[in-house]
C-alpha positions as CSV (number, residue, x, y, z in Angstrom):
1,X,34.7,-10.3,82.3
2,X,33.9,-6.5,81.9
3,X,36.9,-4.5,79.5
4,X,36.7,-2.1,82.9
5,X,37.7,-4.6,85.5
6,X,40.6,-5.5,83.0
7,X,42.1,-2.1,83.4
8,X,44.8,-1.8,85.8
9,X,42.9,1.5,88.0
10,X,39.6,2.8,86.3
11,X,40.4,5.9,87.4
12,X,38.2,8.9,88.2
13,X,37.0,10.4,85.1
14,X,34.1,7.6,84.0
15,X,34.0,5.4,81.2
16,X,37.3,5.6,78.8
17,X,37.4,6.2,75.5
18,X,37.5,4.0,73.5
19,X,39.6,4.7,69.9
20,X,39.2,2.6,66.6
21,X,41.9,4.4,64.5
22,X,43.5,7.8,64.1
23,X,44.6,9.5,60.9
24,X,46.7,12.3,60.9
25,X,45.6,15.4,63.6
26,X,42.0,13.0,64.1
27,X,41.2,10.4,66.0
28,X,38.0,8.1,65.9
29,X,35.9,6.4,68.6
30,X,34.4,3.2,68.4
31,X,30.8,5.2,68.1
32,X,32.0,7.0,65.2
33,X,32.9,10.3,66.5
34,X,35.6,12.6,65.2
35,X,38.1,14.0,67.5
36,X,40.6,16.8,66.8
37,X,43.7,15.5,68.6
38,X,45.0,19.5,69.8
39,X,47.7,17.8,72.3
40,X,49.3,15.2,69.9
41,X,48.3,12.3,72.2
42,X,50.7,13.3,75.6
43,X,52.7,16.0,73.4
44,X,53.7,13.1,71.3
45,X,52.7,12.1,68.2
46,X,54.5,15.1,66.1
47,X,54.4,13.9,62.5
48,X,50.3,12.9,62.6
49,X,48.8,9.0,62.7
50,X,48.3,6.6,60.1
51,X,51.8,7.1,58.3
52,X,51.3,3.9,55.7
53,X,55.6,4.2,55.2
54,X,56.1,3.6,59.3
55,X,54.1,0.4,59.0
56,X,55.6,-1.0,56.2
57,X,59.1,-0.1,58.1
58,X,58.6,-1.9,61.3
59,X,57.4,-5.1,59.3
60,X,60.6,-5.0,57.3
61,X,62.7,-4.2,60.2
62,X,61.0,-6.9,62.2
63,X,61.7,-9.5,59.9
64,X,64.9,-8.9,59.6
65,X,65.7,-8.6,63.2
66,X,63.7,-8.0,66.3
67,X,66.1,-8.3,68.9
68,X,70.0,-7.9,69.7
69,X,71.8,-7.5,73.1
70,X,71.8,-3.7,73.3
71,X,75.7,-3.9,73.6
72,X,75.7,-5.0,70.3
73,X,75.2,-2.4,67.2
74,X,72.3,-3.3,64.4
75,X,72.0,-1.3,61.1
76,X,69.3,0.8,62.6
77,X,70.7,2.0,65.6
78,X,74.0,3.1,63.2
79,X,71.7,5.0,61.1
80,X,69.6,6.5,64.2
81,X,73.1,7.3,65.9
82,X,74.4,9.2,62.9
83,X,71.5,11.1,62.4
84,X,71.0,12.5,66.0
85,X,74.5,14.0,65.8
86,X,73.6,16.0,63.4
87,X,70.1,16.9,65.7
88,X,71.3,18.1,68.8
89,X,73.6,20.6,70.5
90,X,77.3,21.0,69.3
91,X,79.3,18.3,71.3
92,X,76.3,16.0,72.1
93,X,77.1,13.0,70.1
94,X,77.3,10.2,72.4
95,X,73.7,8.4,73.0
96,X,71.9,6.3,75.5
97,X,68.2,4.5,74.4
98,X,65.7,3.7,76.6
99,X,62.0,3.0,76.3
100,X,61.0,6.4,77.1
101,X,60.9,9.4,79.0
102,X,60.7,8.4,82.5
103,X,63.4,5.7,81.9
104,X,65.8,8.3,80.1
105,X,65.6,10.9,83.0
106,X,66.7,8.2,85.3
107,X,69.4,7.3,83.1
108,X,70.5,10.7,83.1
109,X,70.5,10.9,86.8
110,X,72.5,7.8,86.9
111,X,75.2,9.2,84.6
112,X,75.7,12.3,86.3
113,X,76.6,10.4,89.5
114,X,78.4,7.6,87.6
115,X,80.3,10.4,86.0
116,X,81.4,11.8,89.2
117,X,82.3,8.5,90.8
118,X,84.9,7.6,87.8
119,X,86.2,10.8,88.7
120,X,86.6,10.4,92.0
121,X,83.9,12.8,93.4
122,X,81.4,10.4,95.1
123,X,80.3,13.1,97.5
124,X,79.0,14.9,94.2
125,X,75.6,13.0,94.1
126,X,72.5,16.0,94.7
127,X,70.7,16.2,92.3
128,X,69.0,19.9,92.0
129,X,65.7,20.5,89.9
130,X,62.8,23.2,90.8
131,X,59.1,23.0,91.7
132,X,56.2,22.5,89.3
133,X,58.4,20.6,86.6
134,X,57.3,17.1,86.2
135,X,60.6,14.5,85.3
136,X,59.0,11.2,84.7
137,X,57.2,8.7,86.9
138,X,59.8,6.5,88.3
139,X,61.3,7.5,91.9
140,X,63.9,8.8,91.2
141,X,62.3,11.0,88.6
142,X,59.6,11.8,91.2
143,X,62.1,13.0,93.3
144,X,63.6,15.4,90.9
145,X,60.3,16.6,89.9
146,X,58.5,19.1,91.4
147,X,55.1,18.5,90.8
148,X,53.4,18.5,94.1
149,X,50.3,16.9,93.2
150,X,52.3,13.4,91.4
151,X,54.4,13.1,94.6
152,X,52.0,13.2,96.9
153,X,51.3,9.9,97.1
154,X,55.1,8.6,97.3
155,X,57.1,11.4,99.3
156,X,57.5,8.8,102.1
157,X,60.2,6.9,99.9
158,X,61.0,10.0,97.6
159,X,64.7,11.0,97.9
160,X,64.7,14.6,99.4
161,X,67.2,16.2,96.8
162,X,67.0,20.2,96.6
163,X,64.5,22.5,94.5
164,X,64.7,25.8,93.3
165,X,61.7,28.0,92.1
166,X,61.5,28.5,88.5
167,X,61.4,31.7,86.5
168,X,57.5,32.0,86.0
169,X,56.5,36.0,85.5
170,X,53.2,35.5,85.4
171,X,53.2,34.4,89.3
172,X,57.0,35.3,90.7
173,X,57.6,33.4,93.4
174,X,59.4,36.3,94.6
175,X,56.5,38.7,94.1
176,X,58.4,41.0,91.3
177,X,58.0,42.4,87.7
178,X,60.3,41.8,85.1
179,X,62.2,43.6,84.0
180,X,62.8,45.7,86.7
181,X,63.5,42.5,89.2
182,X,66.7,41.1,90.3
183,X,66.3,37.5,88.3
184,X,66.1,36.1,92.0
185,X,65.0,32.8,89.6
186,X,68.4,33.2,88.2
187,X,70.2,33.5,91.2
188,X,67.9,30.8,93.1
189,X,70.4,28.4,91.9
190,X,73.3,29.9,93.2
191,X,71.8,30.3,96.7
192,X,71.4,26.6,96.8
193,X,74.5,25.8,95.7
194,X,76.0,28.1,98.6
195,X,73.4,26.0,100.8
196,X,74.1,22.4,99.7
197,X,78.4,22.9,98.5
198,X,79.3,22.7,95.1
199,X,80.9,20.1,96.0
200,X,77.9,17.9,96.8
201,X,75.8,18.5,93.8
202,X,76.2,16.2,90.3
203,X,74.0,18.0,88.4
204,X,71.0,20.7,87.8
205,X,68.3,19.2,85.4
206,X,65.2,21.4,84.2
207,X,63.2,21.8,81.0
208,X,64.0,24.5,78.9
209,X,60.5,25.4,79.4
210,X,58.0,23.8,81.7
211,X,55.5,21.4,80.3
212,X,52.7,19.8,81.5
213,X,53.1,21.0,85.0
214,X,53.2,24.4,84.9
215,X,51.5,24.7,81.3
216,X,54.7,26.2,79.0
217,X,56.3,28.6,81.3
218,X,58.8,30.1,79.1
219,X,61.7,31.9,81.2
220,X,62.7,35.4,80.8
221,X,65.6,35.7,78.0
222,X,68.6,36.1,80.8
223,X,67.5,32.7,82.8
224,X,69.0,30.1,80.6
225,X,72.4,32.0,80.2
226,X,72.7,32.6,83.9
227,X,71.9,29.0,84.9
228,X,74.3,27.6,82.4
229,X,77.4,29.9,83.5
230,X,76.8,28.9,87.0
231,X,76.6,25.3,86.5
232,X,80.1,25.6,84.4
233,X,81.6,27.6,87.2
234,X,80.5,25.2,89.8
235,X,81.3,22.0,88.2
236,X,77.4,21.0,88.0
237,X,76.2,19.3,85.2
238,X,73.7,20.8,83.0
239,X,71.1,18.1,81.9
240,X,68.1,20.1,79.9
241,X,64.7,17.8,80.3
242,X,63.7,18.0,76.4
243,X,61.6,15.2,76.5
244,X,58.4,17.0,76.1
245,X,60.0,20.3,74.4
246,X,62.6,18.6,71.9
247,X,62.2,17.2,68.7
248,X,60.7,20.6,67.0
249,X,58.2,20.8,69.2
250,X,59.3,24.9,70.4
251,X,60.2,25.4,66.6
252,X,63.7,24.8,66.7
253,X,64.9,20.9,67.2
254,X,65.5,21.5,71.1
255,X,64.5,24.3,72.9
256,X,68.1,25.6,74.5
257,X,68.7,26.7,70.7
258,X,66.8,29.6,71.6
259,X,69.0,30.7,74.4
260,X,71.8,28.8,72.3
261,X,72.6,27.1,75.4
262,X,75.2,23.7,75.1
263,X,73.9,21.5,77.9
264,X,76.0,18.7,79.1
265,X,73.0,16.3,78.8
266,X,69.9,16.4,76.7
267,X,66.7,14.0,77.9
268,X,64.4,13.3,74.6
269,X,61.7,11.4,74.1
270,X,58.0,11.5,72.8
271,X,59.0,13.1,69.5
272,X,61.7,10.8,69.1
273,X,59.5,8.4,67.3
274,X,56.2,10.4,67.3
275,X,54.2,7.7,68.9
276,X,54.6,4.9,67.0
277,X,57.3,2.9,69.0
278,X,58.5,3.6,72.3
279,X,61.8,5.2,72.8
280,X,63.7,7.7,74.9
281,X,67.3,8.7,75.1
282,X,70.3,11.0,76.5
283,X,72.3,12.8,74.3
284,X,75.7,13.5,76.8
285,X,79.0,15.4,75.6
286,X,81.4,13.5,74.0
287,X,83.9,14.7,76.3
288,X,82.2,13.4,79.3
289,X,81.6,9.7,78.1
290,X,85.4,9.9,77.0
291,X,86.4,10.6,80.8
292,X,84.5,7.5,81.9
293,X,85.5,5.1,79.3
294,X,89.2,6.5,80.4
295,X,88.3,5.5,84.2
296,X,87.1,2.1,82.8
297,X,83.5,2.4,83.5
298,X,80.6,0.6,82.4
299,X,77.1,1.7,82.2
300,X,74.6,-0.8,82.4
301,X,72.2,-1.1,79.7
302,X,68.2,-1.5,79.6
303,X,67.1,-4.6,78.1
304,X,65.1,-3.3,75.5
305,X,67.6,-0.4,74.5
306,X,68.2,0.3,71.0
307,X,66.0,-2.1,69.7
308,X,66.4,-2.5,66.1
309,X,63.2,-1.8,65.0
310,X,62.6,1.3,66.7
311,X,65.8,2.4,66.2
312,X,64.7,2.5,62.4
313,X,61.4,4.1,63.0
314,X,63.0,7.0,65.2
315,X,65.4,7.5,62.0
316,X,62.8,7.4,59.5
317,X,60.5,10.2,61.9
318,X,63.3,12.3,62.2
319,X,63.8,11.8,58.0
320,X,59.8,12.9,57.8
321,X,60.7,16.0,60.0
322,X,63.4,16.8,57.7
323,X,61.9,16.0,54.5
324,X,58.6,18.1,55.3
325,X,60.2,20.7,57.1
326,X,58.5,19.7,60.2
327,X,60.4,21.9,62.6
328,X,60.2,24.8,59.9
329,X,56.5,24.6,59.6
330,X,56.1,24.2,64.0
331,X,57.4,27.8,64.2
332,X,55.1,29.1,61.5
333,X,52.3,27.5,62.0
334,X,52.7,27.7,65.6
335,X,52.9,31.2,65.4
336,X,49.6,31.3,64.1
337,X,48.1,29.6,66.4
338,X,49.5,31.7,69.0
339,X,47.6,34.4,67.4
340,X,44.3,32.9,66.7
341,X,44.3,31.5,70.4
342,X,44.9,35.6,71.9
343,X,42.3,37.0,69.5
344,X,39.6,34.6,69.9
345,X,40.1,34.1,73.9
346,X,42.8,36.6,75.0
347,X,39.8,38.9,76.2
348,X,37.9,35.9,77.9
349,X,36.5,36.4,81.9
350,X,38.4,33.1,82.8
351,X,41.7,33.2,80.7
352,X,44.3,34.9,82.6
353,X,47.6,34.1,80.7
354,X,48.3,32.6,77.1
355,X,52.0,31.7,76.7
356,X,54.3,29.6,74.4
357,X,55.8,29.3,71.2
358,X,56.0,27.0,68.0
359,X,53.1,24.4,68.6
360,X,53.7,24.6,72.5
361,X,50.7,26.9,73.4
362,X,48.8,27.1,77.0
363,X,46.0,28.9,78.7
364,X,46.1,29.2,82.0
365,X,42.3,30.1,83.7
366,X,41.5,32.2,86.7
367,X,39.0,33.0,88.5
368,X,39.7,36.8,88.8
369,X,41.9,38.1,86.0
370,X,43.1,41.0,88.1
371,X,44.1,39.3,91.1
372,X,45.2,36.3,88.9
373,X,43.5,34.2,91.8
374,X,42.8,30.4,90.4
375,X,39.6,28.8,90.6
376,X,39.5,26.6,94.1
377,X,40.8,22.9,93.8
378,X,37.5,21.4,94.2
379,X,36.3,23.2,91.2
380,X,38.4,20.8,88.7
381,X,38.2,23.7,86.3
382,X,40.5,22.0,83.9
383,X,39.0,18.9,83.3
384,X,35.6,20.9,83.0
385,X,37.0,22.5,80.4
386,X,38.6,19.2,78.8
387,X,35.1,17.9,79.3
388,X,33.6,20.6,77.6
389,X,35.8,20.6,74.5
390,X,35.5,16.7,74.0
391,X,32.1,16.7,73.8
392,X,32.9,19.4,70.5
393,X,35.3,17.1,68.9
394,X,38.2,18.8,70.4
395,X,41.3,17.2,73.2
396,X,43.2,19.4,74.6
397,X,45.8,18.4,77.0
398,X,45.4,19.2,81.4
399,X,47.7,20.8,83.3
400,X,47.2,21.7,87.2
401,X,49.1,22.8,90.1
402,X,50.7,25.9,88.8
403,X,49.5,28.1,91.4
404,X,51.4,26.4,94.5
405,X,48.7,25.5,97.2
406,X,45.7,27.5,95.9
407,X,45.8,25.3,92.7
408,X,45.9,26.5,89.2
409,X,44.3,25.4,86.0
410,X,45.7,25.5,82.4
411,X,45.1,23.4,79.3
412,X,47.8,23.2,76.9
413,X,47.2,23.4,72.9
414,X,49.9,21.1,71.8
415,X,48.7,19.8,68.1
416,X,50.7,17.9,65.7
417,X,53.0,20.1,63.4
418,X,50.6,18.6,60.2
419,X,47.8,21.2,61.0
420,X,46.6,24.0,59.2
421,X,44.4,26.9,58.8
422,X,41.2,25.0,58.7
423,X,42.4,23.2,62.7
424,X,43.3,26.2,63.8
425,X,40.3,27.8,63.5
426,X,38.6,24.8,65.1
427,X,40.8,25.2,68.3
428,X,40.2,28.8,68.6
429,X,36.7,28.4,68.2
430,X,35.5,25.1,69.6
431,X,38.2,26.1,73.2
432,X,36.0,29.6,73.0
433,X,33.1,27.8,73.2
434,X,34.0,25.0,75.8
435,X,35.5,27.7,78.0
436,X,31.6,29.8,77.4
437,X,30.1,26.3,78.6
438,X,31.8,26.0,81.8
439,X,31.7,29.7,82.5
440,X,28.0,29.3,82.8
441,X,28.3,27.0,85.7
442,X,31.6,28.4,87.9
443,X,31.2,31.9,87.4
């Protein structure tokens, strides 16, 4: 039987890439090609691949304890919770573990509803979120998500929760220019609350910096303080989806630190284990969990919640981050990466905007720099640019749909935190060459 016949869905990209091994920031294919993974996989591999101490740790932990019911506690889980409480924002020291980001979003939404049920406020069940953002691949996560492309095949079963537009200055939904605007992006939440009633809304969930759905869209500085104040004033839980931005990706432990925001819940995944084993989490303010406990609540676990070996890996990954000062490195090396991208391709005819922070960057591509008009959807520009970069030994991450009905194309540059000057130069010059390759075809 052909290996293609065993794939669940073959996809539209032709023959899949066969990766034999990886080391650091590099992937090695079956046919001997070396690829710089400037996407860190799916923005996951923060500490790089091939660390032998993690492989040895997994073997030791598996031999010691493979599985226990998640209501019990393993030594590895104790270590991880203690370390996480030092990583997360103040007051967030209750942790619930999952197998990944989508499950974590689902758990956060469930907790928001559960919390209000425990308070005898069952009407508070709506989840407000934003267009463009992506929150995961379960039905509830897709319902909260605002990625129209990923929602399209499931609209008939998605929950009809309210959405607001994001803070996105390059394509302001209100057609205004910062700072001479009225911060309609921040006021949009207040408008939604007036329309649906604070007594009916359980939570507002959003990515602090929009990830793959928008291509690293960071809000104006006033946005998050206004949003947090609006949530507090209206008794609405603030949920920060940091599956992509958390654990050092933006040069802080969590992106909310850029605005000194202390959310009620924080969602993590991806960088928590650095791709070594599957894991996600929600961190919750202690006071919220205490209220539920006092009301006699019981929050059901997943079968593989807090698997001992996975907890051990997550704890060690965070220890490595501390030991090697990789959060700080994300900030400093990431700044160099952003500067070099702007120097190299900032004036390219196809580049509309280069934006980012830490090791979290994106290049939005346009047909016309002056009008910011995107390429037609049928051009499939993002895939073409990624393909051209891959042929030159570079992988960057896709992002599409930020221009709404008109489409929108971007590539994200989100490498492992361990890269150096040589990799930065290769990323910038190779991406420049890839853009030139495609420019000859589409312009």
